[in-house]
C-alpha positions in Angstrom: 56.4 128.6 51.6 58.7 131.5 51.6 60.9 131.9 48.5 64.7 131.5 49.0 65.9 134.6 50.8 62.4 135.8 51.5 61.9 136.8 55.1 58.6 136.0 56.7 56.6 138.9 58.2 55.8 139.4 61.8 52.2 138.6 62.4 50.2 141.0 64.5 46.8 140.0 65.9 45.1 143.1 67.1 41.7 144.7 66.6 42.4 148.0 68.4 43.1 150.6 65.7 45.3 152.7 67.9 47.6 149.8 68.7 47.5 148.6 65.1 48.5 152.1 63.9 51.3 152.3 66.5 52.7 148.9 65.6 52.5 149.6 61.9 54.3 152.9 62.3 57.1 151.3 64.3 57.4 148.5 61.8 57.7 151.0 58.9 60.4 152.9 60.9 62.3 149.7 61.5 61.9 148.5 57.9 60.2 145.3 59.0 57.3 143.6 57.2 54.3 142.9 59.3 50.9 141.3 58.5 48.0 142.7 60.6 45.3 140.1 61.4 42.0 141.2 62.9 40.4 137.9 63.6 41.9 135.0 65.6 40.6 132.6 63.0 43.1 134.1 60.5 46.1 133.0 62.7 46.0 129.2 62.1 46.9 129.4 58.4 49.2 132.5 58.7 52.9 132.2 58.1 55.2 134.5 60.0 58.4 134.4 62.0 56.8 135.8 65.2 53.2 136.5 66.4 52.4 139.6 68.4 49.0 139.3 69.9 46.6 141.3 72.0 45.7 138.6 74.6 42.6 140.6 75.7 40.9 140.0 72.4 38.4 137.1 72.6 39.9 133.9 71.1 43.4 135.4 70.8 45.0 133.2 73.5 43.6 130.0 72.0 44.8 131.1 68.5 48.2 132.1 69.7 48.6 128.8 71.6 47.7 126.8 68.5 50.1 128.8 66.3 52.9 128.3 68.9 52.2 124.6 69.2 52.5 124.3 65.4 56.2 125.4 65.9 55.8 128.4 63.7 57.8 130.8 65.8 57.8 132.7 69.0 54.7 134.5 70.4 54.7 137.8 72.3 51.4 138.7 74.0 50.4 142.0 75.5 47.6 142.4 78.0 46.1 144.8 80.5 48.3 144.8 83.6 45.3 144.2 85.8 44.2 141.0 84.0 46.1 138.6 86.1 44.0 135.6 85.0 44.9 136.1 81.3 48.6 136.6 82.2 48.6 133.4 84.2 46.8 131.4 81.4 49.1 132.8 78.7 52.2 131.8 80.7 50.8 128.4 81.4 50.0 127.9 77.7 53.6 128.5 76.8 53.4 132.0 75.3 57.0 133.1 75.1 56.6 136.6 76.4 53.6 138.1 78.2 53.9 141.9 78.7 51.6 144.5 80.2 50.5 147.0 77.5 52.7 149.8 78.9 55.8 147.6 78.8 54.9 146.3 75.3 54.8 149.9 74.0 58.3 150.5 75.5 59.9 147.5 74.0 58.0 147.4 70.7 61.0 148.5 68.5 63.1 145.6 70.0 60.3 143.1 69.3 60.4 144.1 65.6 64.0 143.2 65.1 
């Protein structure tokens, strides 16, 4: 449980080191706490106010759906723009926002606020 006044971090499920570094740098610039998770199995017990997830990572959609269904916060997924099947599955699963990678990069600062 978070202490009184303690703000939960934004969880980031991503294996790609380039994206991880980019997200971490943007979070530092925004003064926002994040927790980077590399394995989808880490998501179920993680506490955060939002989950940002690379939906092209194996097991990520299932982990994000479980986290979302546990009413833990909103989920933002990013995915290759050509992966229409994953985009459709994520939307059907109730992922709050599903963005192509290029758009995700553009709106990242807004997602961290």
